C-alpha positions, 0 to 999 in steps of 0.5 A: 547297812552302812551310810554308803549302802544306804545312799546307793540302796535299790529302792523298794519294789513299788506296788501295783496300786502305787504304780497306777497312782503314779501314772494317773498323776502324771496323766493329770499333770500332762492334761493340766499342762495341755489345758493351760497351753490351750487356755493361753492360746485362747486368751492370746487369740481373744486379746488379738480379736479384742485389740483389733475391735478396739482399734476399729472402734477408735478409728470409727470414733475418730472419723466421727469426732464432732466439730469443736464448739466454743461456749461459755462459761468454760468452768463451773464451780462445784461450790455453787449450790448443789455443785452438779450444774453441767451447762449454766453457772448459777452463781457467777456474774452472767455479764462476764460470760457474755463479755468473754463470749463476745470478745472471742466472737469478735476475735474469730469473726463469729457471732455470739449466740446467747442461750438463756435458760437454766439447769432444770431446762431439759430442752436447754441441755438438748440444744447444747448437745445438738449444737455439739454434734451429739446424736442417738443412732436409734430411738424407741417407741411402743410396739403395741399388741392386743395384749397390753402385757406384751407391749415392748419398747422397740428400737428403730433406726434414726434415719439420716440423723448422723448427717443432720447432726454433722451439718448442724454441728459444723454450722454452729462451730464455724459461725457461733460462740455460745454464751449460756446465761442462767436466768433463775439463780444467778445474781444478774441473769435477767439484768444481763438480758435487759442490758443486751437490749431485750426486755427480760419480762418478755421472755416466755420460754426456755431456752430463749436463743438470740444473736448479738451484733458486733456491738454486743446488742440483741438482734433477733431471737429464735421462736419457741420450738412449737411455734417453729414446727406447729408440732410439739414432739414431746407429745408425739407418739408416732415414731419421732423420738421424745425430747428431740428437736428437728435439726433441719428446723434448728439449722434454718433458724440459726442461719437466719440469726447469723444473717441478721447479726451481720 
């Protein structure tokens, strides 16, 4: 057979098995292509749904953006102690923090609110979160059962917390500039409190919260939370969340501090 005959030669007759294999392979290829198309459709629909969900969530979050709260210090050094402080400057001069806060307060017609405490103070952080409008929509408590092995932590709706958080946050935002003064490790924390007009030796609890007048001097302070409410929610197991201030009590106290400072 010459080269031309080789090029145009009829293919050899295929066997039955080869034919069945050929069509089976084509069927699998068709099925795979179909599945791929279905997967692409499912993926597209999933992305559309997810995208819509994200848009809705972002819109909801945007509508619930807290009021901005001015507070000092503005920055914390990672080189200070363990470098994990979140609110208090444990190494810098505290008097400079007060001066910066008081300057902005005078400029904006607000009152300086001093929150004297420390990084280890849980309630100092809770107050800071509350002032900034943070809240938990649910709280947890034990659902007791006769069989102690079946005790479970059950979520309960924190009724009204969203509105209370917004009121407190708005009042702080519109009326105060917060100065967080560190009392345990800073070089001049106690001296700064005394310089502002309150004897640091009389500070018996953290956070010690007080307002300054336009001259930058102590006016009055908030009572210890237990004294304000005659109740310590840290030991309350009857439905109130642990580590939680009553925002209405805080708001009343802050309004008093604002009024006295004017």
